[in-house]
MARNU-723713 format. One line per 10 residues: number of its first residue (from 1); their letters; for each residue x, y, z of C-alpha. Coordinates in steps of 0.02 Angstrom, whole numbers. Last residue first. Example, Ala and Ser with C-alpha at 12.3 -4.5 7.8 and 13.67 -1.06 7.14 Angstrom:
BEGIN
2	SA	684,-53,357; 615,-225,390
// end
This chain:
BEGIN
183	TTKFDPDLTQ	-1263,-267,188; -1132,-416,247; -1070,-441,412; -898,-480,444; -861,-520,640; -827,-694,597; -701,-671,462; -659,-811,348; -775,-753,200; -731,-584,236
173	VAKELAFLHN	-528,-629,216; -578,-711,44; -640,-559,1; -528,-438,36; -413,-538,-40; -511,-536,-237; -506,-351,-215; -333,-337,-191; -277,-461,-307; -412,-397,-427
163	DDVDPALERM	-360,-215,-432; -518,-167,-524; -516,9,-583; -671,110,-616; -678,161,-426; -533,233,-407; -531,345,-282; -672,265,-183; -639,69,-237; -473,111,-178
153	AAALNYVYEK	-496,183,-21; -637,34,18; -501,-103,-28; -365,-18,76; -471,-8,235; -520,-171,228; -343,-261,176; -288,-154,337; -435,-196,444; -387,-376,405
143	NSGSPGHCSI	-229,-343,476; -275,-289,647; -217,-136,752; -61,-9,731; 44,-122,862; 21,-290,758; -152,-384,731; -121,-560,628; -256,-709,611; -347,-644,470
133	VQKALDEITA	-221,-574,388; -130,-761,388; -286,-852,309; -299,-726,188; -156,-758,114; -160,-937,103; -319,-919,24; -262,-775,-97; -115,-917,-130; 44,-863,-90
123	PGAYSDNDET	191,-746,-164; 336,-661,-74; 356,-652,96; 485,-514,98; 525,-452,291; 712,-482,262; 726,-377,132; 801,-441,-52; 630,-470,-135; 597,-268,-132
113	AVYLTLKFPE	484,-178,-8; 454,0,-100; 423,165,-47; 379,277,-162; 448,460,-228; 400,565,-350; 420,638,-528; 292,708,-653; 143,670,-753; 57,848,-811
103	HNSDIPYFTV	-77,905,-714; -252,976,-775; -293,778,-866; -346,741,-667; -290,547,-672; -117,598,-617; 9,501,-709; 158,474,-581; 343,437,-640; 451,335,-524
93	TKKTYGNKER	596,385,-393; 622,244,-255; 638,232,-72; 688,80,17; 547,-28,122; 604,-168,244; 535,-140,404; 560,41,399; 437,111,308; 378,235,476
83	YDLHKTVQEV	533,279,511; 595,332,326; 396,412,336; 443,523,485; 615,560,440; 559,609,283; 421,693,329; 515,803,459; 658,847,329; 515,889,197
73	DETRIKYAVG	415,1004,306; 482,1156,261; 496,1131,68; 298,1067,64; 263,911,43; 151,873,-97; 51,691,-75; 29,564,-245; -119,441,-206; -145,275,-277
63	FVKSNVDDSQ	-155,175,-431; -70,51,-490; -55,19,-665; 29,-101,-800; 88,-12,-953; 267,-76,-942; 211,-256,-941; 326,-382,-887; 252,-312,-699; 389,-275,-564
53	VLTVVRGPKE	308,-308,-386; 252,-162,-264; 231,-201,-87; 78,-239,8; 51,-272,177; 53,-467,275; 68,-490,438; 195,-580,560; 146,-703,699; 313,-708,812
43	PTGRHDISHQ	396,-533,741; 217,-473,756; 81,-429,646; 0,-255,566; 101,-128,621; 290,-192,660; 316,-377,605; 220,-345,432; 273,-467,310; 269,-408,131
33	YFRRFYGKIY	209,-512,-33; 29,-420,13; 27,-369,-197; 25,-214,-291; 91,-237,-486; 213,-138,-544; 251,-66,-738; 185,104,-713; 121,226,-578; -55,282,-540
23	GVIKYEYKFD	-156,428,-513; -258,511,-364; -182,693,-320; -158,776,-142; -118,936,-57; 11,1020,61; 62,868,153; 97,849,332; 111,682,402; 0,535,472
13	VKWVLSGYGF	-83,506,315; -187,327,358; -296,310,211; -188,295,56; -18,294,139; -89,108,208; -32,44,38; -29,149,-128; 49,302,-59; 151,412,-178
3	IWM	259,534,-102; 319,715,-183; 450,832,-150
// end
């Protein structure tokens, strides 16, 4: 079994895996269109986290990490991820394209929050997203930490890729963040 991480699973892996491969899936965009009431916000003040949105361009790419789960760990990891991603996410099977040319594309599972779930927040301007992110905190930490960690991880994993939505939100949050220090 393979799992695709494109949000917090990129930088906060809390399950057993055999190995990981960096790559991408096609036909989607990564967007902060999902409310988080159980990790990066609360029901009274929901944070924003990423989901995948279908693109009109079948060749658009979302970079992330594929994790190979050992057969003996599949049940435990699935149970854990089903619980972790319970706030509106469902499983989907897609094709993953490793950036390492030694690996062929293969099918894997990902968790995606679709428009029909109760916590789907939908589009907003980068400025409005940043205002929401900077003010939210949940059991897993601050919403700004989520944005900062994901942006840093994506720069490290795919340094030549410009994830304009993610990086524009990161910059907008930084301008509102009194604790952010430029180096």
